[in-house]
N, CA, C and O atoms as CSV, one atom per row, in Angstrom:
chain,resi,resn,atom,element,x,y,z
A,1,UNK,N,N,0.917,-1.295,-0.129
A,1,UNK,CA,C,-0.082,-0.266,0.112
A,1,UNK,C,C,0.612,1.068,-0.027
A,1,UNK,O,O,1.237,1.147,1.030
A,2,UNK,N,N,0.886,2.269,-0.791
A,2,UNK,CA,C,1.522,3.510,-1.166
A,2,UNK,C,C,0.725,4.183,-0.049
A,2,UNK,O,O,-0.482,4.152,0.194
A,3,UNK,N,N,1.901,4.899,0.662
A,3,UNK,CA,C,1.282,5.567,1.613
A,3,UNK,C,C,1.998,7.569,1.476
A,3,UNK,O,O,3.174,7.929,1.535
A,4,UNK,N,N,0.840,8.373,1.305
A,4,UNK,CA,C,1.194,9.458,1.376
A,4,UNK,C,C,0.667,10.250,1.895
A,4,UNK,O,O,-0.194,10.919,1.323
A,5,UNK,N,N,1.156,10.518,3.684
A,5,UNK,CA,C,0.447,11.516,4.805
A,5,UNK,C,C,0.205,12.828,4.181
A,5,UNK,O,O,0.912,13.459,3.396
A,6,UNK,N,N,-1.379,13.212,4.891
A,6,UNK,CA,C,-1.665,14.072,4.253
A,6,UNK,C,C,-2.626,14.758,3.213
A,6,UNK,O,O,-3.080,15.902,3.207
A,7,UNK,N,N,-2.880,13.218,1.920
A,7,UNK,CA,C,-3.733,13.832,0.631
A,7,UNK,C,C,-5.211,13.485,0.751
A,7,UNK,O,O,-5.804,12.645,0.075
A,8,UNK,N,N,-5.847,14.451,1.954
A,8,UNK,CA,C,-6.707,14.479,1.939
A,8,UNK,C,C,-8.035,13.539,0.962
A,8,UNK,O,O,-7.777,13.335,-0.224
A,9,UNK,N,N,-9.092,13.134,1.402
A,9,UNK,CA,C,-9.666,12.239,0.148
A,9,UNK,C,C,-10.989,12.739,-0.148
A,9,UNK,O,O,-11.936,12.971,0.604
A,10,UNK,N,N,-10.806,12.906,-1.903
A,10,UNK,CA,C,-11.787,13.723,-2.401
A,10,UNK,C,C,-12.605,12.712,-3.292
A,10,UNK,O,O,-12.281,11.868,-4.127
A,11,UNK,N,N,-13.915,13.191,-2.713
A,11,UNK,CA,C,-14.886,11.726,-3.991
A,11,UNK,C,C,-15.571,13.196,-5.079
A,11,UNK,O,O,-16.101,14.110,-4.446
A,12,UNK,N,N,-15.527,13.288,-6.225
A,12,UNK,CA,C,-15.807,13.984,-7.123
A,12,UNK,C,C,-17.006,12.823,-8.341
A,12,UNK,O,O,-16.659,11.682,-8.647
A,13,UNK,N,N,-17.897,13.246,-8.673
A,13,UNK,CA,C,-18.995,12.395,-9.873
A,13,UNK,C,C,-18.905,13.466,-11.019
A,13,UNK,O,O,-18.771,14.672,-11.228
A,14,UNK,N,N,-19.036,12.471,-11.514
A,14,UNK,CA,C,-18.870,12.814,-13.434
A,14,UNK,C,C,-20.246,12.253,-13.720
A,14,UNK,O,O,-20.666,11.286,-13.085
A,15,UNK,N,N,-20.916,12.816,-14.619
A,15,UNK,CA,C,-22.394,12.178,-15.250
A,15,UNK,C,C,-22.194,12.796,-16.459
A,15,UNK,O,O,-21.824,13.899,-16.860
A,16,UNK,N,N,-22.712,11.281,-17.118
A,16,UNK,CA,C,-22.337,11.291,-18.507
A,16,UNK,C,C,-23.356,10.520,-19.315
A,16,UNK,O,O,-24.008,9.753,-18.607
A,17,UNK,N,N,-23.715,10.504,-20.736
A,17,UNK,CA,C,-24.823,10.043,-21.387
A,17,UNK,C,C,-25.690,8.986,-20.347
A,17,UNK,O,O,-26.778,9.113,-19.784
A,18,UNK,N,N,-24.917,8.146,-20.363
A,18,UNK,CA,C,-25.597,6.805,-19.750
A,18,UNK,C,C,-25.483,6.169,-18.825
A,18,UNK,O,O,-26.227,5.228,-18.552
A,19,UNK,N,N,-23.800,6.837,-17.630
A,19,UNK,CA,C,-22.948,6.519,-17.535
A,19,UNK,C,C,-22.684,7.100,-16.386
A,19,UNK,O,O,-22.922,8.262,-16.715
A,20,UNK,N,N,-22.368,7.157,-15.281
A,20,UNK,CA,C,-21.412,8.010,-13.981
A,20,UNK,C,C,-20.156,7.528,-13.618
A,20,UNK,O,O,-19.826,6.343,-13.646
A,21,UNK,N,N,-19.541,8.361,-13.316
A,21,UNK,CA,C,-18.093,8.465,-12.578
A,21,UNK,C,C,-17.825,9.349,-11.693
A,21,UNK,O,O,-17.696,10.573,-11.719
A,22,UNK,N,N,-17.716,8.024,-10.373
A,22,UNK,CA,C,-17.093,9.070,-8.616
A,22,UNK,C,C,-15.795,8.610,-9.134
A,22,UNK,O,O,-15.429,7.444,-9.290
A,23,UNK,N,N,-15.062,9.849,-9.412
A,23,UNK,CA,C,-13.318,9.971,-9.235
A,23,UNK,C,C,-12.895,10.097,-7.894
A,23,UNK,O,O,-13.190,11.137,-7.305
A,24,UNK,N,N,-11.770,8.553,-6.867
A,24,UNK,CA,C,-11.344,8.741,-6.311
A,24,UNK,C,C,-10.335,9.566,-5.948
A,24,UNK,O,O,-10.021,9.759,-7.123
A,25,UNK,N,N,-9.411,10.339,-5.247
A,25,UNK,CA,C,-8.383,10.773,-4.854
A,25,UNK,C,C,-8.271,10.848,-3.792
A,25,UNK,O,O,-9.183,11.396,-3.173
A,26,UNK,N,N,-6.879,10.238,-2.923
A,26,UNK,CA,C,-6.354,10.374,-1.655
A,26,UNK,C,C,-6.563,9.371,-0.984
A,26,UNK,O,O,-7.034,8.293,-1.346
A,27,UNK,N,N,-6.103,9.807,0.342
A,27,UNK,CA,C,-6.274,8.481,1.221
A,27,UNK,C,C,-7.869,8.122,1.396
A,27,UNK,O,O,-8.547,9.134,1.579
A,28,UNK,N,N,-8.712,6.713,1.373
A,28,UNK,CA,C,-9.053,5.630,0.744
A,28,UNK,C,C,-9.105,5.182,1.888
A,28,UNK,O,O,-8.941,3.964,1.821
A,29,UNK,N,N,-9.289,5.610,3.216
A,29,UNK,CA,C,-8.766,4.679,4.295
A,29,UNK,C,C,-9.797,5.387,5.813
A,29,UNK,O,O,-10.765,6.147,5.832
A,30,UNK,N,N,-9.355,4.996,6.447
A,30,UNK,CA,C,-8.799,5.630,8.295
A,30,UNK,C,C,-11.088,6.217,8.592
A,30,UNK,O,O,-11.296,7.110,9.413
A,31,UNK,N,N,-12.040,5.732,8.028
A,31,UNK,CA,C,-12.804,6.125,8.172
A,31,UNK,C,C,-14.122,5.557,8.196
A,31,UNK,O,O,-14.701,5.058,7.232
A,32,UNK,N,N,-14.538,5.666,9.329
A,32,UNK,CA,C,-16.004,4.736,8.973
A,32,UNK,C,C,-17.152,5.001,8.250
A,32,UNK,O,O,-18.072,4.219,8.010
A,33,UNK,N,N,-17.005,6.473,7.828
A,33,UNK,CA,C,-18.215,6.668,6.662
A,33,UNK,C,C,-17.393,7.541,5.473
A,33,UNK,O,O,-17.516,8.726,5.162
A,34,UNK,N,N,-16.506,6.493,4.929
A,34,UNK,CA,C,-16.144,6.002,3.898
A,34,UNK,C,C,-17.754,5.676,2.592
A,34,UNK,O,O,-18.097,6.452,1.700
A,35,UNK,N,N,-18.304,4.552,2.881
A,35,UNK,CA,C,-19.253,4.060,2.294
A,35,UNK,C,C,-20.984,5.041,2.066
A,35,UNK,O,O,-21.863,4.948,1.209
A,36,UNK,N,N,-20.790,6.143,3.611
A,36,UNK,CA,C,-22.024,7.054,3.209
A,36,UNK,C,C,-21.203,8.347,2.329
A,36,UNK,O,O,-21.865,9.305,1.930
A,37,UNK,N,N,-19.950,8.276,2.119
A,37,UNK,CA,C,-19.546,9.341,2.027
A,37,UNK,C,C,-19.631,8.992,0.241
A,37,UNK,O,O,-20.183,9.864,-0.430
A,38,UNK,N,N,-19.248,8.101,-0.290
A,38,UNK,CA,C,-19.661,7.412,-1.656
A,38,UNK,C,C,-20.929,7.519,-1.765
A,38,UNK,O,O,-21.281,8.184,-2.740
A,39,UNK,N,N,-21.859,7.049,-1.031
A,39,UNK,CA,C,-23.467,7.163,-1.158
A,39,UNK,C,C,-23.892,8.512,-1.502
A,39,UNK,O,O,-24.811,8.713,-2.295
A,40,UNK,N,N,-23.344,9.299,-1.012
A,40,UNK,CA,C,-23.370,11.073,-0.729
A,40,UNK,C,C,-23.424,11.485,-2.280
A,40,UNK,O,O,-24.321,12.012,-2.938
A,41,UNK,N,N,-22.271,11.095,-2.584
A,41,UNK,CA,C,-21.475,11.311,-3.773
A,41,UNK,C,C,-22.299,11.293,-4.542
A,41,UNK,O,O,-22.496,12.381,-5.084
A,42,UNK,N,N,-23.312,9.958,-5.057
A,42,UNK,CA,C,-23.940,9.395,-5.482
A,42,UNK,C,C,-24.920,10.381,-5.710
A,42,UNK,O,O,-24.868,11.281,-6.549
A,43,UNK,N,N,-26.119,10.065,-4.628
A,43,UNK,CA,C,-27.201,11.094,-4.741
A,43,UNK,C,C,-26.941,12.201,-5.252
A,43,UNK,O,O,-27.862,12.523,-6.003
A,44,UNK,N,N,-25.896,13.175,-5.209
A,44,UNK,CA,C,-25.567,14.476,-5.532
A,44,UNK,C,C,-25.951,14.458,-7.235
A,44,UNK,O,O,-26.467,15.513,-7.604
A,45,UNK,N,N,-25.760,13.354,-8.374
A,45,UNK,CA,C,-26.050,13.317,-9.281
A,45,UNK,C,C,-27.184,12.490,-9.961
A,45,UNK,O,O,-27.554,11.364,-9.629
A,46,UNK,N,N,-27.624,13.195,-10.886
A,46,UNK,CA,C,-28.531,12.994,-11.412
A,46,UNK,C,C,-28.835,11.243,-12.199
A,46,UNK,O,O,-29.454,11.132,-13.257
A,47,UNK,N,N,-28.389,10.299,-11.599
A,47,UNK,CA,C,-27.836,8.931,-12.118
A,47,UNK,C,C,-28.837,8.233,-12.908
A,47,UNK,O,O,-29.749,7.547,-12.446
A,48,UNK,N,N,-28.679,8.383,-13.719
A,48,UNK,CA,C,-29.279,6.683,-14.807
A,48,UNK,C,C,-30.150,5.377,-14.526
A,48,UNK,O,O,-30.056,4.544,-13.624
A,49,UNK,N,N,-30.685,5.439,-15.181
A,49,UNK,CA,C,-31.414,4.632,-14.691
A,49,UNK,C,C,-31.583,3.588,-15.333
A,49,UNK,O,O,-32.095,3.957,-16.391
A,50,UNK,N,N,-31.367,1.555,-15.361
A,50,UNK,CA,C,-30.799,1.677,-13.743
A,50,UNK,C,C,-29.403,2.455,-13.871
A,50,UNK,O,O,-29.005,2.816,-14.978
A,51,UNK,N,N,-28.649,2.709,-12.660
A,51,UNK,CA,C,-27.720,3.188,-13.272
A,51,UNK,C,C,-26.361,2.673,-12.534
A,51,UNK,O,O,-26.297,1.981,-11.518
A,52,UNK,N,N,-25.098,3.289,-13.457
A,52,UNK,CA,C,-24.384,2.655,-14.185
A,52,UNK,C,C,-22.882,3.190,-13.555
A,52,UNK,O,O,-22.541,4.231,-14.116
A,53,UNK,N,N,-22.377,2.947,-13.020
A,53,UNK,CA,C,-21.344,3.183,-12.032
A,53,UNK,C,C,-19.857,3.002,-12.498
A,53,UNK,O,O,-19.647,1.860,-12.908
A,54,UNK,N,N,-18.879,3.756,-12.535
A,54,UNK,CA,C,-17.499,3.769,-12.632
A,54,UNK,C,C,-17.151,4.425,-11.895
A,54,UNK,O,O,-17.157,5.654,-11.964
A,55,UNK,N,N,-16.477,3.262,-10.354
A,55,UNK,CA,C,-15.781,3.843,-9.204
A,55,UNK,C,C,-13.932,4.034,-9.887
A,55,UNK,O,O,-13.148,3.173,-10.285
A,56,UNK,N,N,-13.824,5.213,-9.793
A,56,UNK,CA,C,-12.033,5.154,-10.672
A,56,UNK,C,C,-11.614,5.711,-9.441
A,56,UNK,O,O,-12.024,6.792,-9.018
A,57,UNK,N,N,-10.719,4.911,-8.807
A,57,UNK,CA,C,-9.485,4.626,-8.307
A,57,UNK,C,C,-8.175,5.399,-8.281
A,57,UNK,O,O,-7.430,5.777,-7.377
A,58,UNK,N,N,-8.169,5.503,-9.736
A,58,UNK,CA,C,-6.839,6.093,-10.183
A,58,UNK,C,C,-5.915,6.783,-8.746
A,58,UNK,O,O,-4.934,6.231,-8.247
A,59,UNK,N,N,-6.352,7.732,-8.406
A,59,UNK,CA,C,-5.986,8.959,-7.486
A,59,UNK,C,C,-5.575,8.363,-6.173
A,59,UNK,O,O,-4.725,8.978,-5.528
A,60,UNK,N,N,-6.042,7.298,-5.713
A,60,UNK,CA,C,-6.143,6.625,-4.320
A,60,UNK,C,C,-4.120,6.415,-3.685
A,60,UNK,O,O,-2.968,6.032,-3.888
A,61,UNK,N,N,-4.825,6.867,-3.096
A,61,UNK,CA,C,-2.991,6.827,-2.853
A,61,UNK,C,C,-2.697,5.353,-1.250
A,61,UNK,O,O,-1.800,4.511,-1.269
A,62,UNK,N,N,-3.845,5.531,-0.017
A,62,UNK,CA,C,-3.935,4.473,0.248
A,62,UNK,C,C,-5.033,4.093,0.441
A,62,UNK,O,O,-5.926,4.708,-0.139
A,63,UNK,N,N,-5.467,2.753,1.467
A,63,UNK,CA,C,-6.724,2.046,1.773
A,63,UNK,C,C,-6.354,0.823,2.809
A,63,UNK,O,O,-5.207,0.379,2.877
A,64,UNK,N,N,-7.391,0.345,3.574
A,64,UNK,CA,C,-7.677,0.201,4.250
A,64,UNK,C,C,-8.740,-1.109,4.079
A,64,UNK,O,O,-8.510,-1.855,3.128
A,65,UNK,N,N,-9.780,-1.392,4.871
A,65,UNK,CA,C,-10.524,-2.748,5.427
A,65,UNK,C,C,-12.249,-1.871,5.196
A,65,UNK,O,O,-13.310,-2.434,4.924
A,66,UNK,N,N,-11.983,-0.168,5.447
A,66,UNK,CA,C,-12.790,0.436,5.348
A,66,UNK,C,C,-13.470,0.696,3.527
A,66,UNK,O,O,-14.558,0.543,2.972
A,67,UNK,N,N,-12.311,1.084,3.187
A,67,UNK,CA,C,-12.279,1.182,1.651
A,67,UNK,C,C,-13.121,-0.459,1.302
A,67,UNK,O,O,-14.325,-0.217,1.212
A,68,UNK,N,N,-12.841,-2.022,1.085
A,68,UNK,CA,C,-13.193,-2.497,1.029
A,68,UNK,C,C,-14.601,-2.454,1.243
A,68,UNK,O,O,-15.355,-2.454,0.270
A,69,UNK,N,N,-15.308,-2.397,3.118
A,69,UNK,CA,C,-16.126,-2.477,2.717
A,69,UNK,C,C,-17.817,-0.688,2.203
A,69,UNK,O,O,-19.044,-0.635,2.111
A,70,UNK,N,N,-16.647,0.271,2.062
A,70,UNK,CA,C,-16.976,1.270,1.093
A,70,UNK,C,C,-17.603,0.479,-0.332
A,70,UNK,O,O,-18.802,0.520,-0.608
A,71,UNK,N,N,-16.853,-0.048,-0.952
A,71,UNK,CA,C,-17.131,-0.436,-1.982
A,71,UNK,C,C,-18.178,-1.468,-2.067
A,71,UNK,O,O,-18.985,-1.307,-2.983
A,72,UNK,N,N,-18.345,-2.554,-1.262
A,72,UNK,CA,C,-19.258,-3.273,-1.034
A,72,UNK,C,C,-20.427,-2.714,-1.432
A,72,UNK,O,O,-21.132,-2.759,-2.440
A,73,UNK,N,N,-20.460,-1.955,0.051
A,73,UNK,CA,C,-21.854,-1.355,0.135
A,73,UNK,C,C,-21.906,-0.094,-0.941
A,73,UNK,O,O,-22.428,0.785,-0.256
A,74,UNK,N,N,-21.706,0.359,-1.974
A,74,UNK,CA,C,-21.761,0.971,-3.258
A,74,UNK,C,C,-22.444,0.035,-4.204
A,74,UNK,O,O,-23.480,0.325,-4.801
A,75,UNK,N,N,-21.846,-1.039,-4.302
A,75,UNK,CA,C,-21.953,-2.223,-5.398
A,75,UNK,C,C,-23.436,-2.755,-5.065
A,75,UNK,O,O,-24.350,-2.850,-5.884
A,76,UNK,N,N,-23.501,-3.156,-3.388
A,76,UNK,CA,C,-24.691,-3.118,-3.372
A,76,UNK,C,C,-26.277,-2.110,-3.928
A,76,UNK,O,O,-27.387,-2.239,-4.445
A,77,UNK,N,N,-25.641,-1.444,-3.542
A,77,UNK,CA,C,-26.930,-0.201,-3.839
A,77,UNK,C,C,-26.826,0.095,-5.001
A,77,UNK,O,O,-27.937,0.206,-5.521
A,78,UNK,N,N,-26.194,0.238,-5.518
A,78,UNK,CA,C,-26.083,0.322,-7.751
A,78,UNK,C,C,-26.827,-1.411,-8.076
A,78,UNK,O,O,-27.770,-1.521,-8.860
A,79,UNK,N,N,-26.272,-2.554,-7.400
A,79,UNK,CA,C,-26.761,-3.808,-8.086
A,79,UNK,C,C,-28.934,-3.346,-7.376
A,79,UNK,O,O,-29.812,-3.797,-8.111
A,80,UNK,N,N,-29.167,-2.948,-6.739
A,80,UNK,CA,C,-30.868,-3.005,-6.065
A,80,UNK,C,C,-31.463,-2.317,-6.754
A,80,UNK,O,O,-32.632,-2.447,-7.119
A,81,UNK,N,N,-30.529,-1.299,-7.073
A,81,UNK,CA,C,-31.688,-0.194,-8.238
A,81,UNK,C,C,-31.602,-1.147,-9.368
A,81,UNK,O,O,-32.465,-0.827,-10.185
A,82,UNK,N,N,-30.916,-2.205,-9.776
A,82,UNK,CA,C,-31.036,-2.553,-11.123
A,82,UNK,C,C,-29.372,-2.530,-12.018
A,82,UNK,O,O,-29.190,-3.154,-13.064
A,83,UNK,N,N,-28.574,-1.898,-11.507
A,83,UNK,CA,C,-27.626,-1.658,-12.696
A,83,UNK,C,C,-26.375,-2.141,-11.973
A,83,UNK,O,O,-26.352,-2.956,-11.050
A,84,UNK,N,N,-25.282,-1.484,-12.560
A,84,UNK,CA,C,-24.090,-2.251,-12.328
A,84,UNK,C,C,-22.631,-1.147,-11.745
A,84,UNK,O,O,-22.435,0.061,-11.618
A,85,UNK,N,N,-21.972,-2.234,-11.554
A,85,UNK,CA,C,-21.282,-0.459,-10.904
A,85,UNK,C,C,-19.136,-1.542,-11.373
A,85,UNK,O,O,-18.965,-2.717,-11.048
A,86,UNK,N,N,-18.280,-0.903,-11.917
A,86,UNK,CA,C,-17.084,-1.164,-12.430
A,86,UNK,C,C,-16.201,-0.518,-11.676
A,86,UNK,O,O,-16.236,0.712,-11.687
A,87,UNK,N,N,-15.458,-1.045,-11.059
A,87,UNK,CA,C,-13.759,-0.502,-10.613
A,87,UNK,C,C,-12.682,-0.123,-11.663
A,87,UNK,O,O,-12.419,-0.885,-12.593
A,88,UNK,N,N,-12.153,0.904,-11.519
A,88,UNK,CA,C,-11.472,1.547,-12.906
A,88,UNK,C,C,-10.222,1.441,-11.655
A,88,UNK,O,O,-10.482,1.411,-10.452
A,89,UNK,N,N,-8.696,1.390,-12.298
A,89,UNK,CA,C,-7.502,2.119,-12.148
A,89,UNK,C,C,-6.993,2.022,-10.286
A,89,UNK,O,O,-6.214,2.626,-9.549
A,90,UNK,N,N,-7.803,1.085,-10.187
A,90,UNK,CA,C,-7.810,0.699,-8.342
A,90,UNK,C,C,-6.147,-0.146,-8.424
A,90,UNK,O,O,-5.528,-0.926,-9.149
A,91,UNK,N,N,-5.948,0.805,-6.866
A,91,UNK,CA,C,-4.350,0.362,-7.255
A,91,UNK,C,C,-3.851,-0.876,-6.794
A,91,UNK,O,O,-4.349,-1.439,-5.819
A,92,UNK,N,N,-2.880,-1.347,-7.445
A,92,UNK,CA,C,-1.724,-2.959,-7.713
A,92,UNK,C,C,-2.573,-3.500,-6.610
A,92,UNK,O,O,-3.479,-4.333,-6.628
A,93,UNK,N,N,-2.002,-2.759,-5.581
A,93,UNK,CA,C,-2.417,-3.966,-3.955
A,93,UNK,C,C,-3.586,-4.258,-3.557
A,93,UNK,O,O,-3.849,-5.109,-2.708
A,94,UNK,N,N,-4.551,-3.400,-4.291
A,94,UNK,CA,C,-5.660,-3.854,-4.165
A,94,UNK,C,C,-6.073,-4.228,-4.598
A,94,UNK,O,O,-7.194,-4.510,-4.174
A,95,UNK,N,N,-5.746,-4.609,-5.732
A,95,UNK,CA,C,-7.004,-5.452,-6.549
A,95,UNK,C,C,-6.188,-6.664,-6.367
A,95,UNK,O,O,-6.941,-7.637,-6.321
A,96,UNK,N,N,-5.444,-6.863,-6.293
A,96,UNK,CA,C,-4.589,-8.260,-5.728
A,96,UNK,C,C,-5.423,-8.734,-4.444
A,96,UNK,O,O,-5.893,-9.859,-4.274
A,97,UNK,N,N,-5.526,-7.410,-3.399
A,97,UNK,CA,C,-6.176,-8.212,-2.299
A,97,UNK,C,C,-7.139,-8.753,-2.303
A,97,UNK,O,O,-7.394,-9.804,-1.714
A,98,UNK,N,N,-8.431,-7.565,-3.555
A,98,UNK,CA,C,-9.324,-7.829,-4.035
A,98,UNK,C,C,-9.626,-9.727,-4.302
A,98,UNK,O,O,-10.386,-10.536,-3.770
A,99,UNK,N,N,-8.454,-9.826,-5.532
A,99,UNK,CA,C,-8.604,-10.924,-5.868
A,99,UNK,C,C,-8.057,-12.130,-4.545
A,99,UNK,O,O,-8.677,-13.183,-4.692
A,100,UNK,N,N,-7.390,-12.165,-3.733
A,100,UNK,CA,C,-7.126,-13.033,-2.561
A,100,UNK,C,C,-8.561,-13.089,-2.027
A,100,UNK,O,O,-9.070,-14.177,-2.301
A,101,UNK,N,N,-9.007,-12.642,-1.660
A,101,UNK,CA,C,-10.443,-12.610,-0.919
A,101,UNK,C,C,-11.570,-13.238,-1.484
A,101,UNK,O,O,-12.575,-13.750,-0.991
A,102,UNK,N,N,-10.885,-12.968,-3.438
A,102,UNK,CA,C,-12.189,-13.362,-4.392
A,102,UNK,C,C,-13.489,-12.277,-4.386
A,102,UNK,O,O,-14.706,-12.315,-4.564
A,103,UNK,N,N,-12.420,-11.267,-4.058
A,103,UNK,CA,C,-14.328,-10.215,-4.861
A,103,UNK,C,C,-14.119,-9.576,-5.668
A,103,UNK,O,O,-14.604,-8.464,-5.874
A,104,UNK,N,N,-13.326,-10.167,-6.315
A,104,UNK,CA,C,-12.955,-9.724,-8.370
A,104,UNK,C,C,-13.885,-10.649,-8.392
A,104,UNK,O,O,-13.761,-11.038,-9.553
A,105,UNK,N,N,-15.108,-11.561,-7.731
A,105,UNK,CA,C,-16.331,-12.646,-8.553
A,105,UNK,C,C,-17.460,-11.497,-8.337
A,105,UNK,O,O,-18.378,-11.272,-9.126
A,106,UNK,N,N,-17.152,-10.635,-6.801
A,106,UNK,CA,C,-18.472,-10.273,-7.108
A,106,UNK,C,C,-19.100,-8.729,-8.257
A,106,UNK,O,O,-20.150,-8.441,-8.830
A,107,UNK,N,N,-17.426,-7.968,-8.062
A,107,UNK,CA,C,-17.651,-7.065,-9.123
A,107,UNK,C,C,-16.517,-6.950,-9.833
A,107,UNK,O,O,-15.488,-7.130,-9.181
A,108,UNK,N,N,-16.381,-6.675,-11.110
A,108,UNK,CA,C,-15.424,-6.380,-11.947
A,108,UNK,C,C,-14.631,-5.049,-11.899
A,108,UNK,O,O,-15.334,-4.100,-11.552
A,109,UNK,N,N,-13.110,-4.701,-12.209
A,109,UNK,CA,C,-12.341,-4.395,-11.944
A,109,UNK,C,C,-11.480,-4.056,-13.124
A,109,UNK,O,O,-10.716,-4.927,-13.539
A,110,UNK,N,N,-11.517,-3.032,-13.635
A,110,UNK,CA,C,-10.791,-2.787,-14.527
A,110,UNK,C,C,-9.581,-1.637,-14.862
A,110,UNK,O,O,-9.748,-0.589,-14.237
A,111,UNK,N,N,-8.461,-1.669,-15.698
A,111,UNK,CA,C,-7.163,-1.210,-16.055
A,111,UNK,C,C,-7.720,0.253,-15.561
A,111,UNK,O,O,-7.426,0.819,-14.508
A,112,UNK,N,N,-8.680,0.759,-16.688
A,112,UNK,CA,C,-8.842,2.008,-17.014
A,112,UNK,C,C,-10.199,2.617,-16.884
A,112,UNK,O,O,-11.036,1.715,-16.875
A,113,UNK,N,N,-10.667,3.641,-16.793
A,113,UNK,CA,C,-11.940,4.222,-17.001
A,113,UNK,C,C,-12.656,4.154,-18.140
A,113,UNK,O,O,-13.842,4.335,-18.416
A,114,UNK,N,N,-11.452,3.783,-18.892
A,114,UNK,CA,C,-12.232,3.881,-20.597
A,114,UNK,C,C,-12.464,2.148,-20.668
A,114,UNK,O,O,-13.541,1.812,-21.161
A,115,UNK,N,N,-11.710,1.236,-20.298
A,115,UNK,CA,C,-11.890,-0.358,-20.023
A,115,UNK,C,C,-13.360,-0.764,-19.565
A,115,UNK,O,O,-14.125,-1.496,-20.192
A,116,UNK,N,N,-13.629,-0.067,-18.198
A,116,UNK,CA,C,-14.707,0.120,-17.125
A,116,UNK,C,C,-16.627,0.538,-18.063
A,116,UNK,O,O,-17.765,0.180,-17.762
A,117,UNK,N,N,-15.972,1.586,-19.425
A,117,UNK,CA,C,-17.053,1.987,-19.930
A,117,UNK,C,C,-17.171,1.084,-20.296
A,117,UNK,O,O,-17.742,0.274,-19.567
A,118,UNK,N,N,-16.862,0.785,-21.208
A,118,UNK,CA,C,-16.585,-0.566,-22.374
A,118,UNK,C,C,-17.721,-1.469,-22.028
A,118,UNK,O,O,-18.835,-1.653,-22.519
A,119,UNK,N,N,-16.638,-2.295,-20.360
A,119,UNK,CA,C,-17.661,-3.377,-19.235
A,119,UNK,C,C,-19.101,-2.999,-19.575
A,119,UNK,O,O,-19.783,-3.797,-20.218
A,120,UNK,N,N,-19.629,-1.764,-19.157
A,120,UNK,CA,C,-20.838,-1.281,-19.015
A,120,UNK,C,C,-21.426,-1.528,-19.777
A,120,UNK,O,O,-22.407,-2.257,-19.630
A,121,UNK,N,N,-21.021,-0.956,-21.047
A,121,UNK,CA,C,-22.187,-0.669,-22.041
A,121,UNK,C,C,-22.740,-1.921,-22.091
A,121,UNK,O,O,-22.404,-3.102,-21.997
A,122,UNK,N,N,-23.858,-1.137,-22.301
A,122,UNK,CA,C,-25.391,-2.006,-23.030
A,122,UNK,C,C,-25.196,-2.794,-23.876
A,122,UNK,O,O,-24.596,-2.196,-24.770
A,123,UNK,N,N,-25.379,-4.030,-24.200
A,123,UNK,CA,C,-24.031,-5.112,-24.645
A,123,UNK,C,C,-23.313,-5.663,-25.413
A,123,UNK,O,O,-23.539,-6.498,-26.288
A,124,UNK,N,N,-22.189,-5.054,-24.988
A,124,UNK,CA,C,-21.074,-5.254,-23.904
A,124,UNK,C,C,-20.296,-6.161,-23.175
A,124,UNK,O,O,-19.474,-5.751,-22.356
């Protein structure tokens, strides 16, 4: 896990034609409210119906077990709405951890946002 102290968490949402992207930057750890912060960021967007969401973790500098819980709660929220969530550009150590505990079977990981868009594309 890469540690860069002082990299405050920033979550920004962007709505596209038929999908939304949540860009996560900074320390994605150490906070029991991470799931609520992702939920609030999603709630701040007029989500497509059904929701198709890409969780872009390219800017994440550190993560922990709270991260896993936040991602899982987001996946459940999106899937309950009949949609799909893809994690994009997650740090290599986070992807490896999710493979070890078999979370990569619950939701897809893609190397880039562009590949995540292709994963979500209707008929794709």
